[in-house]
N, C-alpha and C positions, 0 to 999 in steps of 0.2 A: 847454253848459259847454265852455269852451276849455281846451286843455292847460295854459296858464299859470295859469288860475284853479284847476284841479285841483292843480297843483304847489304853489300857495300854501295850499291847504286841507289838505295832508298835514302831519302833525305833524313838527316839526323833528327829533325824535328818530330819524326814519327816514332822515335825510340820509346816514348811512354805508352804508345798504343800497340806496338808490335809485341807479340808473344813468342814469335819464332819464325824463322825461315828455314825449312828443312827439306831434305830430299823426299820426293814422292814419285814412285814409278810411273813412267809415261808422261811426266810433266817436267817443266824446268825446275819447279819447286812447289812447295806448299807454304803460303804465307798465312800465319794465324795472327789475328788482331782482335783488340777489344772493340766492342760495338760502338763505343763512344767516339772513336776516331775513324769510323767507316768512310765517310766522305773524303777525308784527307788521304786515306789509304787508296781509295779508288782513283783519285786525281793523280797521285804519285805513280801508281801502276800504269795508268793511261799515258802519262808523260814518258814512261820508259818504253813505250811502243806497243803496249798491250791494248790495242784500240778496238778490238772486237770482243764483245761479250757473247759467249756461246750458250751459256746456261746458268740458271740460278736454281738451286734446289734446297729443300729443307729436310732435316731428319729429326724425328721425335725420339729423344733418348730418355723420355719419361721425366727425369728431374730437370732437364734443360733441352733446348732445341739448338741445332746447329744449322747455320745458313752457309751454303757452299756456292761459290762463284767460279765459273770456268771462263778464263779469258785467253785470247789468242793474239800472238804477235806475228804479223806478216814478215817483219824484218828478221826476227830470230827464228821464225818458222817453228814455234813451239807453243804449247799451252802452259798456263800458270793456274794453279788452284789457290783460291783465297777462301778462308773460312773464319767464322766468328761464332761464338756461343751466345745464346740469349736465354735468360731465365724462363722457365716454363710459366711462371706467374706474371711475366711481363715480356712476352715474345715480340720484341720490336727492334728494328734497326733502321738506320737512315736509308732512303731510297737511292739506288745507283742510277736512276734515270737522268739526272743532270750530267753525268759523265758518259754513260752508255745509254742512249735512248732505247736501244733494244731491250733493256731491262724491264720495260713497261709490262709486257705480257708475262714474262718469267716471274716477276714479283706478284702479279695478280694470281698466277697459278699457285705459287708457294703460300700466299695468304689464304687462298681458298681451300687448298688441300691440307696444309699443315698448320694454319692459324698464325703465321708470322706476319706481323703488321710492318709495313714499310713506310716510315714517317715521310711526309711531304711527297708521297706518290701522287702524280697528277690525276689519276683516275682509278683508284682502288675499288673495283667492283667485280661482281661474279663474272667468270669467264666460262667455266665448265658446268657449274651447277645452277639451278634456277635462282632468280633474285629472291632474297629473303631466306634462303637456305642457311640454317644456323649452325650446321655441323662442319667439322673438318675431317673428311674421311680417312686421311692418312695418319691421324693421331692414334697412338696405341690405345687411348681411352675410348675410341670410337667403337661402339657396339653395333655389330651387324644384326639387323632385325631378322626375324623368321622370314623365309622366302614367301612372297605373295603369290597368290594364284595368278598365273598368266594365261591369257587366252592366246594360243598359238594359231595364227591364221596362215593357211597355205594358199598359194596362188597357183592355179593350173594354167599353164600356157599352151 
């Protein structure tokens, strides 16, 4: 599947939210979209046969954050990359869980580590860090504290 074929396959109603469909090495294409149309884009991509969500990640570019989705099509035997930018002062996008239930844990991880909120997520809570942990360790603004004294215990077998 070529990027231009994918672009032609997307419903015309998505035109206002699509920012581009471009070649991306190792993928069928990269689809860039406005966050306001996220759920519509997810549904359209799913309807094109990309029924497996493999990964969601986030990148902190300081002035904004980027949310990246990797989806797979069994029929086309290829991956597709979806991406949207969210402002650093309002890092939120609609949850993909209604379309791809496997997004649940991926979104929890991106929220926890990069601080991206997924609106209408069914259970947005800590996955890797303790409950109540207020920091997002993969943000560039995250300051690493001085190492703490660790007591190393050895076990003799």
